C-alpha positions in Angstrom: 30.8 19.2 11.8 28.6 21.8 10.0 27.5 20.8 6.5 29.5 23.5 4.7 32.7 22.4 6.5 32.0 18.8 5.5 31.6 19.9 1.8 34.9 21.8 2.0 36.9 18.8 3.5 35.2 16.3 1.2 36.3 18.2 -1.9 39.9 18.1 -0.8 39.7 14.4 0.1 38.1 13.5 -3.2 40.8 15.6 -5.1 43.5 13.6 -3.3 41.7 10.4 -4.3 41.8 11.5 -8.0 45.5 12.4 -7.7 46.6 9.2 -6.0 44.6 7.1 -8.5 46.4 9.0 -11.3 49.8 8.4 -9.7 49.1 4.7 -9.3 48.9 3.9 -13.1 52.5 4.7 -14.1 53.8 3.1 -10.9 52.1 -0.2 -11.8 53.7 -0.1 -15.3 57.1 0.6 -13.9 57.0 -2.5 -11.7 56.6 -4.6 -14.8 59.4 -2.6 -16.5 62.0 -3.2 -13.8 61.9 -6.9 -13.3 65.6 -7.0 -14.3 66.4 -4.5 -11.5 65.4 -6.2 -8.3 66.4 -3.2 -6.1 64.2 -0.8 -8.0 61.4 -3.3 -8.5 61.1 -4.1 -4.8 60.9 -0.4 -3.8 58.3 0.3 -6.5 56.2 -2.6 -5.4 56.2 -1.0 -2.0 55.2 2.3 -3.4 52.3 0.7 -5.4 51.1 -1.0 -2.2 51.2 2.2 -0.3 49.4 4.2 -3.0 46.7 1.5 -3.2 46.3 1.7 0.6 46.0 5.5 0.4 43.3 5.2 -2.2 41.3 2.8 -0.1 41.6 5.0 3.0 40.6 8.1 1.1 37.5 6.2 -0.1 36.7 5.2 3.5 37.1 8.7 4.7 34.7 10.0 2.0 32.2 7.4 3.0 32.4 8.5 6.6 31.9 12.1 5.5 28.9 11.0 3.5 30.3 12.4 0.3 31.4 9.4 -1.7 28.7 9.9 -4.4 30.6 13.0 -5.7 33.8 11.1 -6.3 33.0 10.1 -9.8 32.2 13.7 -10.7 35.5 14.9 -9.4 37.4 12.2 -11.4 35.6 13.2 -14.6 37.1 16.7 -14.3 40.6 15.2 -14.8 43.7 15.6 -12.8 44.9 18.5 -14.9 41.8 20.5 -14.1 42.1 19.8 -10.4 45.9 20.2 -9.9 47.2 22.1 -12.9 49.0 21.3 -16.1 52.0 19.7 -14.4 49.8 16.9 -13.1 48.7 16.0 -16.6 52.1 14.7 -17.4 52.2 12.2 -14.5 50.7 9.3 -16.5 52.9 9.9 -19.6 54.3 6.7 -21.0 58.1 7.1 -21.4 60.5 5.1 -23.4 63.5 7.1 -22.1 66.0 5.8 -19.6 64.3 4.8 -16.3 65.9 7.6 -14.3 63.4 9.9 -16.1 60.6 7.8 -14.8 61.9 8.2 -11.3 62.1 11.9 -11.9 58.4 11.9 -12.9 57.6 9.9 -9.8 59.4 12.5 -7.7 57.4 15.3 -9.3 54.1 13.5 -8.8 55.0 12.6 -5.2 56.0 16.3 -4.5 52.6 17.4 -5.8 50.9 14.8 -3.5 52.9 16.0 -0.5 52.0 19.7 -0.9 48.4 18.7 -1.6 48.2 16.7 1.6 49.6 19.8 3.4 46.6 21.7 2.0 44.2 18.9 3.0 45.6 18.7 6.5 45.4 22.5 6.9 41.8 22.6 5.6 40.7 19.7 7.8 42.2 21.3 10.9 40.6 24.6 10.1 37.2 22.8 9.7 37.7 20.9 13.0 38.0 17.5 11.2 40.9 15.8 13.1 40.4 12.5 11.4 40.9 13.8 7.9 43.9 15.9 9.2 45.5 12.8 10.7 44.9 10.8 7.4 46.6 13.6 5.4 49.5 13.7 7.8 50.0 9.9 7.6 49.8 9.8 3.8 52.2 12.8 3.5 54.7 11.0 5.7 54.5 7.9 3.6 55.1 9.9 0.4 58.0 11.8 1.8 59.8 8.5 2.6 59.4 7.5 -1.0 60.7 10.8 -2.2 63.8 10.4 0.0 64.3 6.9 -1.5 64.0 8.4 -5.1 66.5 11.1 -4.2 69.0 8.5 -3.1 68.4 6.2 -6.0 68.4 8.5 -9.0 72.2 9.2 -9.2 73.0 5.5 -9.5 70.1 5.0 -11.9 71.4 7.9 -14.1 74.8 6.2 -14.5 73.2 2.8 -15.0 70.9 4.2 -17.8 73.7 6.0 -19.5 75.9 3.0 -19.6 73.0 0.9 -21.1 71.7 3.5 -23.6 75.0 4.9 -24.8 77.2 1.8 -24.5 79.8 3.7 -22.6 81.7 3.0 -19.4 81.3 5.7 -16.8 82.8 6.6 -13.4 80.5 4.8 -10.9 82.0 6.9 -8.1 80.1 9.9 -9.6 76.8 8.5 -8.3 78.3 7.9 -4.8 79.7 11.4 -4.8 76.2 12.8 -5.3 74.6 10.4 -2.9 77.1 11.2 -0.1 76.8 15.0 -0.6 75.9 16.4 2.8 73.5 19.0 1.2 71.5 16.2 -0.3 71.4 14.3 2.9 70.1 17.3 4.7 67.4 18.1 2.1 66.2 14.6 1.4 67.1 12.6 4.5 69.6 10.6 2.4 71.5 8.0 4.4 74.4 6.5 2.3 74.3 3.3 4.3 70.5 2.7 3.8 69.4 -0.2 1.7 66.4 -0.1 -0.6 64.7 -2.7 1.6 65.0 -0.4 4.6 63.5 2.6 2.7 60.7 0.7 1.0 57.3 1.7 2.2 55.2 -1.2 3.6 
């Protein structure tokens, strides 16, 4: 692959390394915050493991491209400089109900998905099929987690409100949203899915 194409792909790969590393930090905190919620905790542990694997594979790809030396420089620019102001809020420490953490995770994951779409497109345009395949695999992993979050948030909203406001709510409200056909179409929601089935390994 010509040197200029290598430089272009390497920039996108290193940007994804910065973003995935930034996403990992709040996920690790959330694992320790959800020990009393085994269903959420188990899925988040899977998300952490997947994100760590993504970071390692991106580093390997940069090394194969001969561009790992520039990784530290990209990281110093900061995630906001590379991906916009919205990315800067990913690592915000929240004391609010946990559903809002999941909302932030969804926002971060969505940013990762569209960024992997850009990386895949760039890699294909430059003739780098290996980087394109890596982007596709990572994108698919992240989409699965987004689907799990979409299915999980309604129940977590009710759970959080009952804890924070000390009020008894209608549990069927969460099921009504989870079973909404429109949600199933958009996010792959399967009402009969268990968290264990949707956890990324």
